[in-house]
N, C-alpha and C positions, 0 to 999 in steps of 0.2 A: 470519869468522863465517858459518856456512851459512844458506842461505835457510829460511824458516819456512813451514809450512803450518798454518792455523788452521781447526779444523773448526767446523761449524754446532752449535748447541746440541743435546745429546742425541744426538750422533753418535759418541760416543767409547766406547760399550759394547764393540763388537767388538775394538777395539785393547786394552782393558783385559783382555779375555780372550786377547789375544795372537793375534788372527787377523791373517794378514800383508798384508791388502789395505785400501787406502782408496779408495772410489769417488769419482768426480767430484762427485757429488750431496752427498757429505759435506763437501766443501771449502768454506769461507766466504771465505778469503782466502789469497793467496800473498804473503809478504814476501820480496822479494829476486828474482833472476833466474830461478831455476827452469828451467834449460836441460835437455835431455833427458839422463836418467841422473844428474843432479846428485844429491848427497846432501842431504836436507832433514831437518830436525827438525819433528815433528809436535806440535802442541799442541791441547788441548781449548779450548772457548769461554771457559773461565775463565783460561786461561794455564798450565795445568798441562802439563809435559813428558810425552808419552806413548811416543816411540820415535823412531827414526831410519830413513829409508828412501830408496829411489831414486824420484826424480820423474820422471814421464812425461806431458808436456804434451799428447800426442795420444790418449791411452788412457782408456777409461772407468775403468780401474784407474788412478788418478792417482798413487797412491804404493804401492810394494811394500816392505814393511818389512824392513830388514836386521837391526835389533837392538831390544830393548826395555831395554837396559842403557845408562844415561847415559855411563858410563866407556868404552864400546866404540867405538873409531874404525874406520872402514871402510877399513882399509889392508891391506897385504900380509899382516901378521900375522893380521888378521881372517879372510881367505879361508883362510890356511894352517890355522888353528884348526879352522874348520867342515869343511874338507875332510879333516883328520886324524881328526876324530870319526867321520865318515861312514865313512872307510876301515876304521877299527877295527871298526866294526859289521860290515862285509862280511867282513873277515878271520875274524871269529868264525863266520860263516855257512857259510863254503865251504873245502873242502879243495881247494888249487890243482891237486892231482893228478888231481882228479876233475871240478872245475868252476873254469874259469879265465876266465870272461866274466860280468860282472855290472854293475848299475847302481850306480855309484859315488856320484853325486849325483843325488838325486830332487828337485830344485828346492825349493819350499817346505818340503817334509817334511824336508830336510837344512838348512833355515835359509838357503837361497841361491835366492831367487825368480828364475825365468826361466833357471836354469842347470841343464842336464842334461848329465851325463858318464857314458858307458858305457865300460867297459873290456873290450876283447877281447884277452886275453893282454896282450902288451905295446904294444897300440894303443889310445889313448884317443880316443873320438869325442865331440866337444863340440857342444852346441847351446846357443846363447845367444839366448832369445826375449824378453828384456826390455830396456828402455833401460838400466836399471841394470847388467844383466849385460854388455850390450855396452860400457858405459863403463869396466868393470873387467876387460876381456878379458885384458889383459897380466898383471895380478895373478893371474888364475885359471890361465893357462897357466903362469905362474912357479910356482904352488903345485903344479900336476901334476908338473912336472919335479923340484921339491924333495922331493916325497913318493914319486914313483916314477921315480928317475932312469933315463934310457935309454928312457923311454916316448916313442913316436911319437904326435903329436897331428894329427888330422884334423877339420875343422869341417863339420858339417851343419846350419847354420842357415838351412835352405831351407823352413821351416814358414810358413804364410800368416799365423799369428798375429803374425808380426814386422811386418806391415803396420799393424796396430792400434797398434803401438809407434812408428810412423814409421820403421821400419828396412827396408832393402833385404835381400833373401836374400844369404847369404854361404856358399860352400862352398870347400873346398880344404885343402891341407896347411898346417898352423900351424907344426910344428916337427918335426924328424927327418926320416925317410924312410918313411912308413907304406906298406905294400902295400895295394892296392886291394882285395884279398880276403885274409882271414886265417882260418886254421882254427883253431877253439877246441874246448876239451872242455866238455861239459854233462852232468853225471851219467854221466860216462864215455863218452857218445856223441861223435863228431867231427862238428863242423858247420862249413860254410864260410860266412862272413859277407862279403857285398859291402858294404864300407863307403862306396863311392862312390855306388852306384846303389840299394841295398837300401831297404826300407821303414824309416821312422823313422831310426834311426842305423845300420841295417844289418840288424837282426834283432829279433824280438820276445822280448826277455829276459823280460818280465812274465808269460809263459805257461809258464815252467820247471816250476812245481810242477803245473800243469794237465797238462802233457805227461807228467809222471811218473805222474799218475792215470790217464792214458790208458793207459799200458803195463800198469798193474794191472788195468784192466777189459777189456782186448783179448784175453785168452787164449781160443783157439779161434774167435775171432770174425771174420766178414767185416765189415770196417770201411770206411765211406764218410767221406773227409776233405774236407769242403767248405771253400772259400776256403783250399786247402791250401798256398799260397805255396811255400816250399822244402821242404815235405814232412816236417818234423821231427816233427809228431804222428804221422805214418804210421811213421816210424823207430822211435819209441818203441813204437808198437803192434806192429810186427814183432818188436821185442826182446822184448815181453811175451807173444808167441806167438800172434799174429794169424794166421788162416788166409789172409787176403788184405787188401790195402788198395787203395782206389781213390782217387787224389788228383783233385780237380776244382778247377781254377783257369783264369782267363781269360789269363794270362800265360805265354807258352811259355818264356821264361828262367827263370822261377821253377820250372816243371815240369822243365826240364833240369837245374837245380840239385837238385831232389828226386831225379832218377834218380841223380845223382853221390853224393848222401848215402846212398843204399842200398848203392852199390858201396863207398863209402868205409868204411862200417862192417861190411862183410862179411855183409850181410843178404841174404836169399833174394830175388833180382830177379824170379823167376818168380812171386812172390806180389804184384807191385806192377802196378798199373794207372794210366795217366795220361790224363785227359780235359781237352783244352783247350776250355773252354766257360764261358759265364756260368752261375753257379751256380743262379740262379733258374730258367733255362730248362732246365738239366739236371735239376734236381729235378721239374719239371712232366713232363719226359719219363719219368722213372723211375716217376712216379705213373700216368701214362697207360698204361705198359706193366706196371705192377704189381711192378716190381723193388723188392726190400727187402734191408736189411742188418741184421746183428746189432748193430752200433754206428755211430751217425751223429754226426760232430763238426761243428758249425756255429760257426765262428770268424770272423764277418764283419768288414770293416773299420768304423771309426767311422761311424755314420749321423748323428750329431748335432754340429753345429757351434755352435749357440747354442739358447737357450730356445725361440725362435720356430719351430725346426725339430723340436721334440720330438713333436708330433702326427703329423707326416708320418713321422718316424723310427720311431714306435711301429706304424704300418702296416706299414712295411718289416720290421721284427722279427717282426710277426705272420705276415706272409706267409711269410717264410723259415722260421720254426718250423713253420707249418702243414704246409709240404711236407717239411720235415725230419722231422716226427713221422710222415707218411704213409710215409716211406722206411724206418722202423724196424720189423723183424719183431715179432710179438707176443712180448713178454717180453724184447725187446732194450733198448738203452741209448741215450739221446740226451745228448750232451755239448754243451751250448748255452751262448754267451758274449754279453756286450755289454761293448765296451771304451769305451763312451761315459760320460764322467763325469756328464753331465747326466742320465743315465738312472737314476732311483732303483731300488735293489734290489727293493723291493716291487712297483714298476710292472713291472720286468723280470719278475718271477715271475708276476705277474697275466697279462702278455701271453702267455708261454709257456702257462699254464693255459688261457687263452681259445683259443689255438691248438689246443690238444689237444681241447677241446670242440667246436671247429668241425670238426676231423678226425674226430670221433666215437671218439675213443679216450681212455684214461685214463692220467695220468702220476702216478708217485710220485717225489717228490724224495728221493733216497737220500744226496746229498751236495752241498755248496756249495763252489766253488772261487773263489779270489780271486787277485789279483796276487801275484807271487812276493815272497818275504821280503826281498829287495833293493829293493823298491818300498814302503818303509814309509809310514804314514800319521800324521803328527803329530797329537796330540790336539787342538790348537787349529785345525786345518785339515782337517775331514772331507772337503773337496772333493778332498783326495789320493787318497780311495778311488774307483777308476774301474772296475776290472775285475771284473765280476760273472759267475760261472759256476754252471750247475746240471747236476748229473747225475741223469737221470731214467730210471726204468723205464717203458716205454711198453708198455700191454696193450690188448687189445680189450674189456675189461670195460666 
C-alpha cells in the first residue's frame, strides 16, 4: 500500500481542476514513509481520493501529480502510454524531411511533471528535474528506446531547480553513443546542436515559430540580433532576404557556431557581422552613436527565477527594451521576447509600452508570438505558457 498525503480543509480545489501540483502549505499529514520520488495517494480532508503523484520531501511543491485516475498505476506501461501520446502529436506537427528536432515531452503539459525530452534527429536529450522523474529514470529511458529504437540518449539534468528537489546535477551518456554535436533540420535549415555544452538541452526549440516569423519580416532589412546565441534568428533573416545581420552575444563559441551556420546553409557570409559584447553595453553604444537598424530582435535569457525577483527583472526588461527601441529606425520593427514563465503577458506588454514612452517613440503591436507548437499548454496548467513575444512597429510619432 502506498503512502498517503492528506490535505488541509479547503485545499482540494486545484486538484479537482486537475492542476498537477500540491504545495507544502496544503498538506496536513503524511501517512507512511514518503521518501523522495515515492508514489503517494492524495486525499482531501474528508478522505476522498483525489489522485496519485510523486512525493518530494524537500520541495515547496510537495507532490507532483502523475494521474487523476484511480485505476492507473505508475509503472512501465504508464510512461509508455504518456510518451506515445506525446509522440503522436509531434508526428502530426512535423514533416521529418523538413524538421527533425522537436520537444517530445514538455513536462506537466504532457502529463509527466519534471520530465523534458528533446529529440534531435536520433539523439534524445533528457532532463529530469523532479524527485518523481528521477525515481522513474529507468522506465523513462526504457520507453524512449521502445518508442524510438536506435535512439541515443544523453542527459542534461544540470538545472538549478534540481537542488530544490534535493537532487544533485547529472549529465552524460545514458544509452547508445550520442555525438556531442548533432546537425538537425528546422524548417529546412541545417542547425548544429551542441548537446553537451549548449544552453538548455542544446538549443532553443521553443523559438522555432518566432524564427520563421523573423524570416517573413526581414526582407530588405538591416537586422540586429541581440543575445544572438548561435545565430539561428539571423540565418532565418538572411533566408528571408535581409540586407545584413549583426549578431551580438557575449559568448565567442556561440558566435563561432553562428558563423558556421551561415556557411552550412549556403547563405551570404558578406552580409553577416559578429560582435562579442554584453548586449546592454552594445545597445547603449549604438544609441550614443545614433546607429539604427530596420529590425531589432531582443531574445534575452530568463531574468526571473522566482516571484521575489519579478520587480528587478521588470527593470531589466524595461532597460533592454528602451535601448532596443532606440536602435530601431523610424518605421522599423522590434521583435521582443520574454521566456520567463513568471512574467505575465499583460505586464510584459506594459513594460515594452513604458519603454517606448521613455524612449519618446510610439509602438504598434502588429503580432504576438508564442512558444512553438511542440511546447503545448495543458488546459489545467496555465503555467506551461511561458514564452511571450511581440512584433512592434516603431515610429517617431
